[in-house]
N, C-alpha and C positions, 0 to 999 in steps of 0.2 A: 454328291451322295456323298462322296469321301471328301470337301471339304466339310460338310458340317459332321463328322461324324471325327475329323483330324480338329479343327475347331470346342467340341464342345471333351472332345483329350484333352488336347492344352488349356482348357477352362477349368476344364474341373483339376489337371495339374496343381492349374497359378490358386483354385479357393485354399484347394486341400492344404497349398504349401501358408500361407497364408495364416487357413487357424490353426495354426497346430502349434500348441506352445510351450514352449521350451521344459524342461520337465525338473530342472535348478534356476530358479533367483540368477542371475549373470555377477561375479564377483563385485565388477565396478558399479551397479547399481547398491550394495550392499557394505562397503568397506564404506566405514566413514573419515571426513578429511580432518585429517592432522592439521593441525597447525602449528609451523617450527618457529620454534621463536630462540635467537641468543639470551643464554641466562647472565651479561654481560651489562647489556644494552638495554635490550626490552624488544630488541630490530628483530620486524616480521622476517623468515625465513621461506623462501616459496618452497624449497625442498629437501632434500638433505644431499641430491645431488648438488645444489645451486650455492651449500654453504661451507666457504671458507677451509676451516676442517672441524671435528668433530673428537668426543672424551667419553667414556666410559665411565663408570663412577658409581658407585652401589651397587651394582645393575641396571642403571638409565643410562640413557648415550644422549649426551648435550652437544646441541651445536651450533654452533659460532660465524657467526655475520666476518668477521675481519679480522689484521694476521694479528690486531692488542688483544683481541678476548683473550683468546686459546692463555698465555702468558699469563692474565691476569686471574683469569677462572681458577689453574692452578698453585699457584700462590697458596691458599685457602676458598678450595669448592666446600666447604659447608657453610662457608661467611658471605659465599657467593650466590648459592641457591636457596638457602633461606633469604636474603632480602629479595630472591624475585619473585619467592613467593610470597612475601607481600609486599607486590608492584616496586620496589623500588629498583631501580635501576643505575650505572654507571653513566657519565656522558660521558660520549667519548667523541 
């Protein structure tokens, strides 16, 4: 009798936990995947942590894929951004 009672309690706890829904959706499920692209070469960067460097310009942060891209951006950031917006990148 004790085994039946114990089994019933355990099953009710497990089934109750399985049907309990979180009150808010998980943040990871609702977050959009952001693709980082070097504005100089157009190279995709896996994450901000893997970017070679970054620079803030007019309230937006730009990430760079290699050591040569940041100096190229710093020479004329407006021109680099305008070219990237048109899909035109510099070969490296």
